[in-house]
mmCIF file of the N, C-alpha and C atoms, coordinates in Angstrom:
data_MODEL
# 
_entry.id   MODEL 
# 
loop_
_atom_site.group_PDB 
_atom_site.id 
_atom_site.type_symbol 
_atom_site.label_atom_id 
_atom_site.label_alt_id 
_atom_site.label_comp_id 
_atom_site.label_asym_id 
_atom_site.label_entity_id 
_atom_site.label_seq_id 
_atom_site.pdbx_PDB_ins_code 
_atom_site.Cartn_x 
_atom_site.Cartn_y 
_atom_site.Cartn_z 
_atom_site.occupancy 
_atom_site.B_iso_or_equiv 
_atom_site.pdbx_formal_charge 
_atom_site.auth_seq_id 
_atom_site.auth_comp_id 
_atom_site.auth_asym_id 
_atom_site.auth_atom_id 
_atom_site.pdbx_PDB_model_num 
ATOM 1   N N  . MET A 1 1  ? 76.113 129.588 40.087 1.00 0.00 ? 1  MET A N  1 
ATOM 2   C CA . MET A 1 1  ? 74.896 129.281 39.348 1.00 0.00 ? 1  MET A CA 1 
ATOM 3   C C  . MET A 1 1  ? 73.790 130.255 39.752 1.00 0.00 ? 1  MET A C  1 
ATOM 4   N N  . THR A 1 2  ? 72.912 130.523 38.820 1.00 0.00 ? 2  THR A N  1 
ATOM 5   C CA . THR A 1 2  ? 71.836 131.486 39.056 1.00 0.00 ? 2  THR A CA 1 
ATOM 6   C C  . THR A 1 2  ? 70.486 130.787 39.177 1.00 0.00 ? 2  THR A C  1 
ATOM 7   N N  . ASP A 1 3  ? 69.589 131.413 39.880 1.00 0.00 ? 3  ASP A N  1 
ATOM 8   C CA . ASP A 1 3  ? 68.230 130.887 40.019 1.00 0.00 ? 3  ASP A CA 1 
ATOM 9   C C  . ASP A 1 3  ? 67.298 131.446 38.956 1.00 0.00 ? 3  ASP A C  1 
ATOM 10  N N  . LEU A 1 4  ? 67.770 132.444 38.197 1.00 0.00 ? 4  LEU A N  1 
ATOM 11  C CA . LEU A 1 4  ? 66.936 133.090 37.184 1.00 0.00 ? 4  LEU A CA 1 
ATOM 12  C C  . LEU A 1 4  ? 67.179 132.475 35.811 1.00 0.00 ? 4  LEU A C  1 
ATOM 13  N N  . THR A 1 5  ? 66.090 132.168 35.114 1.00 0.00 ? 5  THR A N  1 
ATOM 14  C CA . THR A 1 5  ? 66.166 131.665 33.748 1.00 0.00 ? 5  THR A CA 1 
ATOM 15  C C  . THR A 1 5  ? 65.200 132.474 32.900 1.00 0.00 ? 5  THR A C  1 
ATOM 16  N N  . LEU A 1 6  ? 65.685 132.971 31.770 1.00 0.00 ? 6  LEU A N  1 
ATOM 17  C CA . LEU A 1 6  ? 64.863 133.742 30.847 1.00 0.00 ? 6  LEU A CA 1 
ATOM 18  C C  . LEU A 1 6  ? 64.727 132.980 29.535 1.00 0.00 ? 6  LEU A C  1 
ATOM 19  N N  . TYR A 1 7  ? 63.490 132.684 29.176 1.00 0.00 ? 7  TYR A N  1 
ATOM 20  C CA . TYR A 1 7  ? 63.203 132.049 27.883 1.00 0.00 ? 7  TYR A CA 1 
ATOM 21  C C  . TYR A 1 7  ? 62.907 133.176 26.911 1.00 0.00 ? 7  TYR A C  1 
ATOM 22  N N  . GLU A 1 8  ? 63.624 133.161 25.784 1.00 0.00 ? 8  GLU A N  1 
ATOM 23  C CA . GLU A 1 8  ? 63.532 134.288 24.850 1.00 0.00 ? 8  GLU A CA 1 
ATOM 24  C C  . GLU A 1 8  ? 63.735 133.854 23.410 1.00 0.00 ? 8  GLU A C  1 
ATOM 25  N N  . VAL A 1 9  ? 63.464 134.791 22.503 1.00 0.00 ? 9  VAL A N  1 
ATOM 26  C CA . VAL A 1 9  ? 63.701 134.619 21.070 1.00 0.00 ? 9  VAL A CA 1 
ATOM 27  C C  . VAL A 1 9  ? 64.618 135.743 20.638 1.00 0.00 ? 9  VAL A C  1 
ATOM 28  N N  . GLU A 1 10 ? 65.607 135.437 19.840 1.00 0.00 ? 10 GLU A N  1 
ATOM 29  C CA . GLU A 1 10 ? 66.537 136.454 19.350 1.00 0.00 ? 10 GLU A CA 1 
ATOM 30  C C  . GLU A 1 10 ? 65.775 137.538 18.589 1.00 0.00 ? 10 GLU A C  1 
ATOM 31  N N  . GLY A 1 11 ? 66.099 138.795 18.902 1.00 0.00 ? 11 GLY A N  1 
ATOM 32  C CA . GLY A 1 11 ? 65.486 139.918 18.213 1.00 0.00 ? 11 GLY A CA 1 
ATOM 33  C C  . GLY A 1 11 ? 64.137 140.338 18.769 1.00 0.00 ? 11 GLY A C  1 
ATOM 34  N N  . CYS A 1 12 ? 63.693 139.706 19.830 1.00 0.00 ? 12 CYS A N  1 
ATOM 35  C CA . CYS A 1 12 ? 62.396 140.030 20.437 1.00 0.00 ? 12 CYS A CA 1 
ATOM 36  C C  . CYS A 1 12 ? 62.524 141.301 21.277 1.00 0.00 ? 12 CYS A C  1 
ATOM 37  N N  . PRO A 1 13 ? 61.779 142.376 20.939 1.00 0.00 ? 13 PRO A N  1 
ATOM 38  C CA . PRO A 1 13 ? 61.909 143.631 21.694 1.00 0.00 ? 13 PRO A CA 1 
ATOM 39  C C  . PRO A 1 13 ? 61.434 143.502 23.143 1.00 0.00 ? 13 PRO A C  1 
ATOM 40  N N  . TYR A 1 14 ? 60.468 142.639 23.389 1.00 0.00 ? 14 TYR A N  1 
ATOM 41  C CA . TYR A 1 14 ? 59.980 142.444 24.762 1.00 0.00 ? 14 TYR A CA 1 
ATOM 42  C C  . TYR A 1 14 ? 61.024 141.713 25.605 1.00 0.00 ? 14 TYR A C  1 
ATOM 43  N N  . CYS A 1 15 ? 61.703 140.774 24.968 1.00 0.00 ? 15 CYS A N  1 
ATOM 44  C CA . CYS A 1 15 ? 62.796 140.065 25.653 1.00 0.00 ? 15 CYS A CA 1 
ATOM 45  C C  . CYS A 1 15 ? 63.927 141.039 25.957 1.00 0.00 ? 15 CYS A C  1 
ATOM 46  N N  . ALA A 1 16 ? 64.232 141.924 25.009 1.00 0.00 ? 16 ALA A N  1 
ATOM 47  C CA . ALA A 1 16 ? 65.301 142.915 25.201 1.00 0.00 ? 16 ALA A CA 1 
ATOM 48  C C  . ALA A 1 16 ? 64.980 143.824 26.378 1.00 0.00 ? 16 ALA A C  1 
ATOM 49  N N  . LYS A 1 17 ? 63.711 144.191 26.537 1.00 0.00 ? 17 LYS A N  1 
ATOM 50  C CA . LYS A 1 17 ? 63.286 145.035 27.651 1.00 0.00 ? 17 LYS A CA 1 
ATOM 51  C C  . LYS A 1 17 ? 63.605 144.355 28.983 1.00 0.00 ? 17 LYS A C  1 
ATOM 52  N N  . VAL A 1 18 ? 63.328 143.059 29.082 1.00 0.00 ? 18 VAL A N  1 
ATOM 53  C CA . VAL A 1 18 ? 63.605 142.300 30.304 1.00 0.00 ? 18 VAL A CA 1 
ATOM 54  C C  . VAL A 1 18 ? 65.105 142.155 30.511 1.00 0.00 ? 18 VAL A C  1 
ATOM 55  N N  . LYS A 1 19 ? 65.838 141.879 29.439 1.00 0.00 ? 19 LYS A N  1 
ATOM 56  C CA . LYS A 1 19 ? 67.297 141.723 29.547 1.00 0.00 ? 19 LYS A CA 1 
ATOM 57  C C  . LYS A 1 19 ? 67.955 143.028 29.999 1.00 0.00 ? 19 LYS A C  1 
ATOM 58  N N  . THR A 1 20 ? 67.437 144.158 29.539 1.00 0.00 ? 20 THR A N  1 
ATOM 59  C CA . THR A 1 20 ? 67.956 145.455 29.971 1.00 0.00 ? 20 THR A CA 1 
ATOM 60  C C  . THR A 1 20 ? 67.754 145.635 31.470 1.00 0.00 ? 20 THR A C  1 
ATOM 61  N N  . LYS A 1 21 ? 66.577 145.267 31.963 1.00 0.00 ? 21 LYS A N  1 
ATOM 62  C CA . LYS A 1 21 ? 66.292 145.386 33.398 1.00 0.00 ? 21 LYS A CA 1 
ATOM 63  C C  . LYS A 1 21 ? 67.196 144.458 34.199 1.00 0.00 ? 21 LYS A C  1 
ATOM 64  N N  . LEU A 1 22 ? 67.397 143.245 33.734 1.00 0.00 ? 22 LEU A N  1 
ATOM 65  C CA . LEU A 1 22 ? 68.298 142.306 34.414 1.00 0.00 ? 22 LEU A CA 1 
ATOM 66  C C  . LEU A 1 22 ? 69.708 142.888 34.495 1.00 0.00 ? 22 LEU A C  1 
ATOM 67  N N  . ALA A 1 23 ? 70.170 143.489 33.398 1.00 0.00 ? 23 ALA A N  1 
ATOM 68  C CA . ALA A 1 23 ? 71.502 144.100 33.372 1.00 0.00 ? 23 ALA A CA 1 
ATOM 69  C C  . ALA A 1 23 ? 71.569 145.305 34.304 1.00 0.00 ? 23 ALA A C  1 
ATOM 70  N N  . ASP A 1 24 ? 70.521 146.143 34.289 1.00 0.00 ? 24 ASP A N  1 
ATOM 71  C CA . ASP A 1 24 ? 70.486 147.327 35.155 1.00 0.00 ? 24 ASP A CA 1 
ATOM 72  C C  . ASP A 1 24 ? 70.584 146.943 36.628 1.00 0.00 ? 24 ASP A C  1 
ATOM 73  N N  . LEU A 1 25 ? 69.981 145.816 36.977 1.00 0.00 ? 25 LEU A N  1 
ATOM 74  C CA . LEU A 1 25 ? 69.995 145.354 38.362 1.00 0.00 ? 25 LEU A CA 1 
ATOM 75  C C  . LEU A 1 25 ? 71.219 144.498 38.686 1.00 0.00 ? 25 LEU A C  1 
ATOM 76  N N  . GLY A 1 26 ? 72.048 144.244 37.664 1.00 0.00 ? 26 GLY A N  1 
ATOM 77  C CA . GLY A 1 26 ? 73.257 143.449 37.873 1.00 0.00 ? 26 GLY A CA 1 
ATOM 78  C C  . GLY A 1 26 ? 72.974 141.993 38.191 1.00 0.00 ? 26 GLY A C  1 
ATOM 79  N N  . LEU A 1 27 ? 71.886 141.470 37.643 1.00 0.00 ? 27 LEU A N  1 
ATOM 80  C CA . LEU A 1 27 ? 71.485 140.099 37.938 1.00 0.00 ? 27 LEU A CA 1 
ATOM 81  C C  . LEU A 1 27 ? 72.028 139.126 36.899 1.00 0.00 ? 27 LEU A C  1 
ATOM 82  N N  . GLU A 1 28 ? 72.535 138.013 37.364 1.00 0.00 ? 28 GLU A N  1 
ATOM 83  C CA . GLU A 1 28 ? 72.961 136.948 36.463 1.00 0.00 ? 28 GLU A CA 1 
ATOM 84  C C  . GLU A 1 28 ? 71.759 136.068 36.180 1.00 0.00 ? 28 GLU A C  1 
ATOM 85  N N  . TYR A 1 29 ? 71.695 135.559 34.957 1.00 0.00 ? 29 TYR A N  1 
ATOM 86  C CA . TYR A 1 29 ? 70.581 134.692 34.588 1.00 0.00 ? 29 TYR A CA 1 
ATOM 87  C C  . TYR A 1 29 ? 71.025 133.760 33.473 1.00 0.00 ? 29 TYR A C  1 
ATOM 88  N N  . GLU A 1 30 ? 70.298 132.682 33.344 1.00 0.00 ? 30 GLU A N  1 
ATOM 89  C CA . GLU A 1 30 ? 70.531 131.755 32.243 1.00 0.00 ? 30 GLU A CA 1 
ATOM 90  C C  . GLU A 1 30 ? 69.563 132.108 31.129 1.00 0.00 ? 30 GLU A C  1 
ATOM 91  N N  . SER A 1 31 ? 70.077 132.225 29.922 1.00 0.00 ? 31 SER A N  1 
ATOM 92  C CA . SER A 1 31 ? 69.251 132.517 28.761 1.00 0.00 ? 31 SER A CA 1 
ATOM 93  C C  . SER A 1 31 ? 68.963 131.230 28.005 1.00 0.00 ? 31 SER A C  1 
ATOM 94  N N  . VAL A 1 32 ? 67.687 130.983 27.714 1.00 0.00 ? 32 VAL A N  1 
ATOM 95  C CA . VAL A 1 32 ? 67.296 129.827 26.917 1.00 0.00 ? 32 VAL A CA 1 
ATOM 96  C C  . VAL A 1 32 ? 66.608 130.352 25.663 1.00 0.00 ? 32 VAL A C  1 
ATOM 97  N N  . MET A 1 33 ? 67.265 130.164 24.524 1.00 0.00 ? 33 MET A N  1 
ATOM 98  C CA . MET A 1 33 ? 66.680 130.588 23.253 1.00 0.00 ? 33 MET A CA 1 
ATOM 99  C C  . MET A 1 33 ? 65.669 129.538 22.803 1.00 0.00 ? 33 MET A C  1 
ATOM 100 N N  . VAL A 1 34 ? 64.479 129.996 22.448 1.00 0.00 ? 34 VAL A N  1 
ATOM 101 C CA . VAL A 1 34 ? 63.428 129.082 22.020 1.00 0.00 ? 34 VAL A CA 1 
ATOM 102 C C  . VAL A 1 34 ? 63.152 129.295 20.530 1.00 0.00 ? 34 VAL A C  1 
ATOM 103 N N  . PRO A 1 35 ? 62.512 128.321 19.877 1.00 0.00 ? 35 PRO A N  1 
ATOM 104 C CA . PRO A 1 35 ? 62.233 128.455 18.443 1.00 0.00 ? 35 PRO A CA 1 
ATOM 105 C C  . PRO A 1 35 ? 61.330 129.645 18.135 1.00 0.00 ? 35 PRO A C  1 
ATOM 106 N N  . ARG A 1 36 ? 61.489 130.199 16.934 1.00 0.00 ? 36 ARG A N  1 
ATOM 107 C CA . ARG A 1 36 ? 60.632 131.307 16.508 1.00 0.00 ? 36 ARG A CA 1 
ATOM 108 C C  . ARG A 1 36 ? 59.176 130.856 16.389 1.00 0.00 ? 36 ARG A C  1 
ATOM 109 N N  . SER A 1 37 ? 58.979 129.632 15.946 1.00 0.00 ? 37 SER A N  1 
ATOM 110 C CA . SER A 1 37 ? 57.624 129.119 15.738 1.00 0.00 ? 37 SER A CA 1 
ATOM 111 C C  . SER A 1 37 ? 56.950 128.816 17.070 1.00 0.00 ? 37 SER A C  1 
ATOM 112 N N  . HIS A 1 38 ? 55.790 129.432 17.278 1.00 0.00 ? 38 HIS A N  1 
ATOM 113 C CA . HIS A 1 38 ? 55.051 129.205 18.532 1.00 0.00 ? 38 HIS A CA 1 
ATOM 114 C C  . HIS A 1 38 ? 54.724 127.720 18.716 1.00 0.00 ? 38 HIS A C  1 
ATOM 115 N N  . GLY A 1 39 ? 54.472 127.020 17.614 1.00 0.00 ? 39 GLY A N  1 
ATOM 116 C CA . GLY A 1 39 ? 54.133 125.600 17.677 1.00 0.00 ? 39 GLY A CA 1 
ATOM 117 C C  . GLY A 1 39 ? 55.262 124.730 18.199 1.00 0.00 ? 39 GLY A C  1 
ATOM 118 N N  . GLU A 1 40 ? 56.480 125.230 18.116 1.00 0.00 ? 40 GLU A N  1 
ATOM 119 C CA . GLU A 1 40 ? 57.645 124.463 18.568 1.00 0.00 ? 40 GLU A CA 1 
ATOM 120 C C  . GLU A 1 40 ? 58.098 124.852 19.973 1.00 0.00 ? 40 GLU A C  1 
ATOM 121 N N  . ARG A 1 41 ? 57.390 125.747 20.615 1.00 0.00 ? 41 ARG A N  1 
ATOM 122 C CA . ARG A 1 41 ? 57.795 126.216 21.943 1.00 0.00 ? 41 ARG A CA 1 
ATOM 123 C C  . ARG A 1 41 ? 57.164 125.381 23.054 1.00 0.00 ? 41 ARG A C  1 
ATOM 124 N N  . THR A 1 42 ? 57.341 124.084 22.962 1.00 0.00 ? 42 THR A N  1 
ATOM 125 C CA . THR A 1 42 ? 56.721 123.187 23.932 1.00 0.00 ? 42 THR A CA 1 
ATOM 126 C C  . THR A 1 42 ? 57.277 123.384 25.338 1.00 0.00 ? 42 THR A C  1 
ATOM 127 N N  . GLU A 1 43 ? 58.563 123.681 25.444 1.00 0.00 ? 43 GLU A N  1 
ATOM 128 C CA . GLU A 1 43 ? 59.176 123.895 26.758 1.00 0.00 ? 43 GLU A CA 1 
ATOM 129 C C  . GLU A 1 43 ? 58.582 125.127 27.441 1.00 0.00 ? 43 GLU A C  1 
ATOM 130 N N  . VAL A 1 44 ? 58.421 126.208 26.694 1.00 0.00 ? 44 VAL A N  1 
ATOM 131 C CA . VAL A 1 44 ? 57.829 127.434 27.239 1.00 0.00 ? 44 VAL A CA 1 
ATOM 132 C C  . VAL A 1 44 ? 56.378 127.184 27.637 1.00 0.00 ? 44 VAL A C  1 
ATOM 133 N N  . GLU A 1 45 ? 55.652 126.469 26.787 1.00 0.00 ? 45 GLU A N  1 
ATOM 134 C CA . GLU A 1 45 ? 54.245 126.192 27.086 1.00 0.00 ? 45 GLU A CA 1 
ATOM 135 C C  . GLU A 1 45 ? 54.103 125.334 28.343 1.00 0.00 ? 45 GLU A C  1 
ATOM 136 N N  . ALA A 1 46 ? 54.992 124.369 28.513 1.00 0.00 ? 46 ALA A N  1 
ATOM 137 C CA . ALA A 1 46 ? 54.947 123.509 29.700 1.00 0.00 ? 46 ALA A CA 1 
ATOM 138 C C  . ALA A 1 46 ? 55.201 124.318 30.972 1.00 0.00 ? 46 ALA A C  1 
ATOM 139 N N  . ILE A 1 47 ? 56.051 125.329 30.876 1.00 0.00 ? 47 ILE A N  1 
ATOM 140 C CA . ILE A 1 47 ? 56.413 126.128 32.047 1.00 0.00 ? 47 ILE A CA 1 
ATOM 141 C C  . ILE A 1 47 ? 55.356 127.183 32.358 1.00 0.00 ? 47 ILE A C  1 
ATOM 142 N N  . SER A 1 48 ? 54.875 127.865 31.322 1.00 0.00 ? 48 SER A N  1 
ATOM 143 C CA . SER A 1 48 ? 54.027 129.042 31.562 1.00 0.00 ? 48 SER A CA 1 
ATOM 144 C C  . SER A 1 48 ? 52.572 128.890 31.131 1.00 0.00 ? 48 SER A C  1 
ATOM 145 N N  . GLY A 1 49 ? 52.255 127.817 30.418 1.00 0.00 ? 49 GLY A N  1 
ATOM 146 C CA . GLY A 1 49 ? 50.886 127.633 29.959 1.00 0.00 ? 49 GLY A CA 1 
ATOM 147 C C  . GLY A 1 49 ? 50.560 128.381 28.682 1.00 0.00 ? 49 GLY A C  1 
ATOM 148 N N  . GLN A 1 50 ? 51.544 129.044 28.094 1.00 0.00 ? 50 GLN A N  1 
ATOM 149 C CA . GLN A 1 50 ? 51.356 129.763 26.831 1.00 0.00 ? 50 GLN A CA 1 
ATOM 150 C C  . GLN A 1 50 ? 52.667 129.716 26.062 1.00 0.00 ? 50 GLN A C  1 
ATOM 151 N N  . THR A 1 51 ? 52.652 130.218 24.823 1.00 0.00 ? 51 THR A N  1 
ATOM 152 C CA . THR A 1 51 ? 53.846 130.085 23.987 1.00 0.00 ? 51 THR A CA 1 
ATOM 153 C C  . THR A 1 51 ? 54.567 131.402 23.733 1.00 0.00 ? 51 THR A C  1 
ATOM 154 N N  . GLY A 1 52 ? 54.102 132.492 24.327 1.00 0.00 ? 52 GLY A N  1 
ATOM 155 C CA . GLY A 1 52 ? 54.761 133.781 24.139 1.00 0.00 ? 52 GLY A CA 1 
ATOM 156 C C  . GLY A 1 52 ? 56.035 133.892 24.952 1.00 0.00 ? 52 GLY A C  1 
ATOM 157 N N  . VAL A 1 53 ? 56.915 134.769 24.519 1.00 0.00 ? 53 VAL A N  1 
ATOM 158 C CA . VAL A 1 53 ? 58.134 135.077 25.268 1.00 0.00 ? 53 VAL A CA 1 
ATOM 159 C C  . VAL A 1 53 ? 58.174 136.587 25.472 1.00 0.00 ? 53 VAL A C  1 
ATOM 160 N N  . PRO A 1 54 ? 58.872 137.076 26.455 1.00 0.00 ? 54 PRO A N  1 
ATOM 161 C CA . PRO A 1 54 ? 59.734 136.347 27.377 1.00 0.00 ? 54 PRO A CA 1 
ATOM 162 C C  . PRO A 1 54 ? 58.953 135.642 28.483 1.00 0.00 ? 54 PRO A C  1 
ATOM 163 N N  . VAL A 1 55 ? 59.612 134.630 29.058 1.00 0.00 ? 55 VAL A N  1 
ATOM 164 C CA . VAL A 1 55 ? 59.100 133.947 30.242 1.00 0.00 ? 55 VAL A CA 1 
ATOM 165 C C  . VAL A 1 55 ? 60.252 133.854 31.228 1.00 0.00 ? 55 VAL A C  1 
ATOM 166 N N  . LEU A 1 56 ? 59.974 134.240 32.477 1.00 0.00 ? 56 LEU A N  1 
ATOM 167 C CA . LEU A 1 56 ? 60.994 134.220 33.515 1.00 0.00 ? 56 LEU A CA 1 
ATOM 168 C C  . LEU A 1 56 ? 60.682 133.137 34.540 1.00 0.00 ? 56 LEU A C  1 
ATOM 169 N N  . VAL A 1 57 ? 61.728 132.401 34.918 1.00 0.00 ? 57 VAL A N  1 
ATOM 170 C CA . VAL A 1 57 ? 61.651 131.446 36.021 1.00 0.00 ? 57 VAL A CA 1 
ATOM 171 C C  . VAL A 1 57 ? 62.619 131.940 37.090 1.00 0.00 ? 57 VAL A C  1 
ATOM 172 N N  . ASP A 1 58 ? 62.124 132.056 38.313 1.00 0.00 ? 58 ASP A N  1 
ATOM 173 C CA . ASP A 1 58 ? 62.957 132.470 39.451 1.00 0.00 ? 58 ASP A CA 1 
ATOM 174 C C  . ASP A 1 58 ? 62.784 131.420 40.547 1.00 0.00 ? 58 ASP A C  1 
ATOM 175 N N  . GLU A 1 59 ? 63.637 130.418 40.512 1.00 0.00 ? 59 GLU A N  1 
ATOM 176 C CA . GLU A 1 59 ? 63.519 129.293 41.436 1.00 0.00 ? 59 GLU A CA 1 
ATOM 177 C C  . GLU A 1 59 ? 63.629 129.728 42.891 1.00 0.00 ? 59 GLU A C  1 
ATOM 178 N N  . ALA A 1 60 ? 64.441 130.714 43.176 1.00 0.00 ? 60 ALA A N  1 
ATOM 179 C CA . ALA A 1 60 ? 64.656 131.160 44.551 1.00 0.00 ? 60 ALA A CA 1 
ATOM 180 C C  . ALA A 1 60 ? 63.378 131.713 45.173 1.00 0.00 ? 60 ALA A C  1 
ATOM 181 N N  . ASN A 1 61 ? 62.486 132.246 44.338 1.00 0.00 ? 61 ASN A N  1 
ATOM 182 C CA . ASN A 1 61 ? 61.268 132.871 44.843 1.00 0.00 ? 61 ASN A CA 1 
ATOM 183 C C  . ASN A 1 61 ? 59.992 132.163 44.403 1.00 0.00 ? 61 ASN A C  1 
ATOM 184 N N  . GLY A 1 62 ? 60.135 130.953 43.877 1.00 0.00 ? 62 GLY A N  1 
ATOM 185 C CA . GLY A 1 62 ? 58.965 130.166 43.517 1.00 0.00 ? 62 GLY A CA 1 
ATOM 186 C C  . GLY A 1 62 ? 58.222 130.629 42.281 1.00 0.00 ? 62 GLY A C  1 
ATOM 187 N N  . ILE A 1 63 ? 58.879 131.399 41.429 1.00 0.00 ? 63 ILE A N  1 
ATOM 188 C CA . ILE A 1 63 ? 58.260 131.845 40.171 1.00 0.00 ? 63 ILE A CA 1 
ATOM 189 C C  . ILE A 1 63 ? 58.571 130.798 39.111 1.00 0.00 ? 63 ILE A C  1 
ATOM 190 N N  . GLU A 1 64 ? 57.534 130.097 38.656 1.00 0.00 ? 64 GLU A N  1 
ATOM 191 C CA . GLU A 1 64 ? 57.744 128.956 37.769 1.00 0.00 ? 64 GLU A CA 1 
ATOM 192 C C  . GLU A 1 64 ? 57.552 129.272 36.298 1.00 0.00 ? 64 GLU A C  1 
ATOM 193 N N  . GLY A 1 65 ? 57.055 130.442 35.970 1.00 0.00 ? 65 GLY A N  1 
ATOM 194 C CA . GLY A 1 65 ? 56.865 130.776 34.566 1.00 0.00 ? 65 GLY A CA 1 
ATOM 195 C C  . GLY A 1 65 ? 56.081 132.054 34.387 1.00 0.00 ? 65 GLY A C  1 
ATOM 196 N N  . MET A 1 66 ? 56.704 133.184 34.689 1.00 0.00 ? 66 MET A N  1 
ATOM 197 C CA . MET A 1 66 ? 56.042 134.481 34.566 1.00 0.00 ? 66 MET A CA 1 
ATOM 198 C C  . MET A 1 66 ? 56.194 134.999 33.140 1.00 0.00 ? 66 MET A C  1 
ATOM 199 N N  . ALA A 1 67 ? 55.073 135.350 32.543 1.00 0.00 ? 67 ALA A N  1 
ATOM 200 C CA . ALA A 1 67 ? 55.082 135.891 31.177 1.00 0.00 ? 67 ALA A CA 1 
ATOM 201 C C  . ALA A 1 67 ? 54.816 137.394 31.225 1.00 0.00 ? 67 ALA A C  1 
ATOM 202 N N  . GLU A 1 68 ? 54.810 138.030 30.070 1.00 0.00 ? 68 GLU A N  1 
ATOM 203 C CA . GLU A 1 68 ? 54.550 139.468 29.907 1.00 0.00 ? 68 GLU A CA 1 
ATOM 204 C C  . GLU A 1 68 ? 55.723 140.310 30.418 1.00 0.00 ? 68 GLU A C  1 
ATOM 205 N N  . SER A 1 69 ? 56.390 140.962 29.496 1.00 0.00 ? 69 SER A N  1 
ATOM 206 C CA . SER A 1 69 ? 57.602 141.726 29.825 1.00 0.00 ? 69 SER A CA 1 
ATOM 207 C C  . SER A 1 69 ? 57.351 142.788 30.889 1.00 0.00 ? 69 SER A C  1 
ATOM 208 N N  . GLY A 1 70 ? 56.217 143.487 30.822 1.00 0.00 ? 70 GLY A N  1 
ATOM 209 C CA . GLY A 1 70 ? 55.921 144.518 31.816 1.00 0.00 ? 70 GLY A CA 1 
ATOM 210 C C  . GLY A 1 70 ? 55.812 143.942 33.218 1.00 0.00 ? 70 GLY A C  1 
ATOM 211 N N  . ASP A 1 71 ? 55.155 142.789 33.326 1.00 0.00 ? 71 ASP A N  1 
ATOM 212 C CA . ASP A 1 71 ? 55.023 142.123 34.623 1.00 0.00 ? 71 ASP A CA 1 
ATOM 213 C C  . ASP A 1 71 ? 56.380 141.656 35.140 1.00 0.00 ? 71 ASP A C  1 
ATOM 214 N N  . ILE A 1 72 ? 57.202 141.135 34.237 1.00 0.00 ? 72 ILE A N  1 
ATOM 215 C CA . ILE A 1 72 ? 58.522 140.643 34.635 1.00 0.00 ? 72 ILE A CA 1 
ATOM 216 C C  . ILE A 1 72 ? 59.397 141.797 35.130 1.00 0.00 ? 72 ILE A C  1 
ATOM 217 N N  . VAL A 1 73 ? 59.416 142.903 34.392 1.00 0.00 ? 73 VAL A N  1 
ATOM 218 C CA . VAL A 1 73 ? 60.221 144.062 34.782 1.00 0.00 ? 73 VAL A CA 1 
ATOM 219 C C  . VAL A 1 73 ? 59.766 144.587 36.145 1.00 0.00 ? 73 VAL A C  1 
ATOM 220 N N  . GLU A 1 74 ? 58.453 144.683 36.344 1.00 0.00 ? 74 GLU A N  1 
ATOM 221 C CA . GLU A 1 74 ? 57.916 145.141 37.627 1.00 0.00 ? 74 GLU A CA 1 
ATOM 222 C C  . GLU A 1 74 ? 58.321 144.185 38.756 1.00 0.00 ? 74 GLU A C  1 
ATOM 223 N N  . TYR A 1 75 ? 58.212 142.891 38.489 1.00 0.00 ? 75 TYR A N  1 
ATOM 224 C CA . TYR A 1 75 ? 58.600 141.890 39.481 1.00 0.00 ? 75 TYR A CA 1 
ATOM 225 C C  . TYR A 1 75 ? 60.084 142.012 39.838 1.00 0.00 ? 75 TYR A C  1 
ATOM 226 N N  . LEU A 1 76 ? 60.934 142.145 38.829 1.00 0.00 ? 76 LEU A N  1 
ATOM 227 C CA . LEU A 1 76 ? 62.379 142.260 39.076 1.00 0.00 ? 76 LEU A CA 1 
ATOM 228 C C  . LEU A 1 76 ? 62.693 143.501 39.904 1.00 0.00 ? 76 LEU A C  1 
ATOM 229 N N  . ASP A 1 77 ? 62.039 144.619 39.572 1.00 0.00 ? 77 ASP A N  1 
ATOM 230 C CA . ASP A 1 77 ? 62.230 145.855 40.344 1.00 0.00 ? 77 ASP A CA 1 
ATOM 231 C C  . ASP A 1 77 ? 61.830 145.659 41.801 1.00 0.00 ? 77 ASP A C  1 
ATOM 232 N N  . GLU A 1 78 ? 60.643 145.076 42.005 1.00 0.00 ? 78 GLU A N  1 
ATOM 233 C CA . GLU A 1 78 ? 60.131 144.895 43.358 1.00 0.00 ? 78 GLU A CA 1 
ATOM 234 C C  . GLU A 1 78 ? 60.962 143.894 44.162 1.00 0.00 ? 78 GLU A C  1 
ATOM 235 N N  . THR A 1 79 ? 61.433 142.849 43.483 1.00 0.00 ? 79 THR A N  1 
ATOM 236 C CA . THR A 1 79 ? 62.129 141.763 44.183 1.00 0.00 ? 79 THR A CA 1 
ATOM 237 C C  . THR A 1 79 ? 63.616 142.049 44.373 1.00 0.00 ? 79 THR A C  1 
ATOM 238 N N  . TYR A 1 80 ? 64.246 142.625 43.342 1.00 0.00 ? 80 TYR A N  1 
ATOM 239 C CA . TYR A 1 80 ? 65.701 142.780 43.382 1.00 0.00 ? 80 TYR A CA 1 
ATOM 240 C C  . TYR A 1 80 ? 66.165 144.236 43.364 1.00 0.00 ? 80 TYR A C  1 
ATOM 241 N N  . GLY A 1 81 ? 65.274 145.164 43.070 1.00 0.00 ? 81 GLY A N  1 
ATOM 242 C CA . GLY A 1 81 ? 65.649 146.567 42.933 1.00 0.00 ? 81 GLY A CA 1 
ATOM 243 C C  . GLY A 1 81 ? 66.218 147.184 44.191 1.00 0.00 ? 81 GLY A C  1 
ATOM 244 N N  . SER A 1 82 ? 65.661 146.879 45.346 1.00 0.00 ? 82 SER A N  1 
ATOM 245 C CA . SER A 1 82 ? 66.122 147.481 46.593 1.00 0.00 ? 82 SER A CA 1 
ATOM 246 C C  . SER A 1 82 ? 67.381 146.809 47.129 1.00 0.00 ? 82 SER A C  1 
ATOM 247 N N  . ALA A 1 83 ? 67.690 145.626 46.595 1.00 0.00 ? 83 ALA A N  1 
ATOM 248 C CA . ALA A 1 83 ? 68.846 144.874 47.092 1.00 0.00 ? 83 ALA A CA 1 
ATOM 249 C C  . ALA A 1 83 ? 70.171 145.439 46.568 1.00 0.00 ? 83 ALA A C  1 
ATOM 250 N N  . SER A 1 84 ? 70.103 146.172 45.458 1.00 0.00 ? 84 SER A N  1 
ATOM 251 C CA . SER A 1 84 ? 71.360 146.648 44.865 1.00 0.00 ? 84 SER A CA 1 
ATOM 252 C C  . SER A 1 84 ? 71.775 148.000 45.328 1.00 0.00 ? 84 SER A C  1 
# 
């Protein structure tokens, strides 16, 4: 089981950017597809305080809902990049 969970929408270029980084680092993660409609993204809003995707949860490191693809990619590099 993995500690990483990515909330995403199919076809989202920002989500793809994060997924590429996860793959580059060889990290396993759980993907949760959320509705296209921002109004229906109650789970994402509860976790991150907003309805945009992607949102990353990293239970092992206490990250409960990081938004913004650039921030997520930077975080993954800093946290997991040197481990591989």
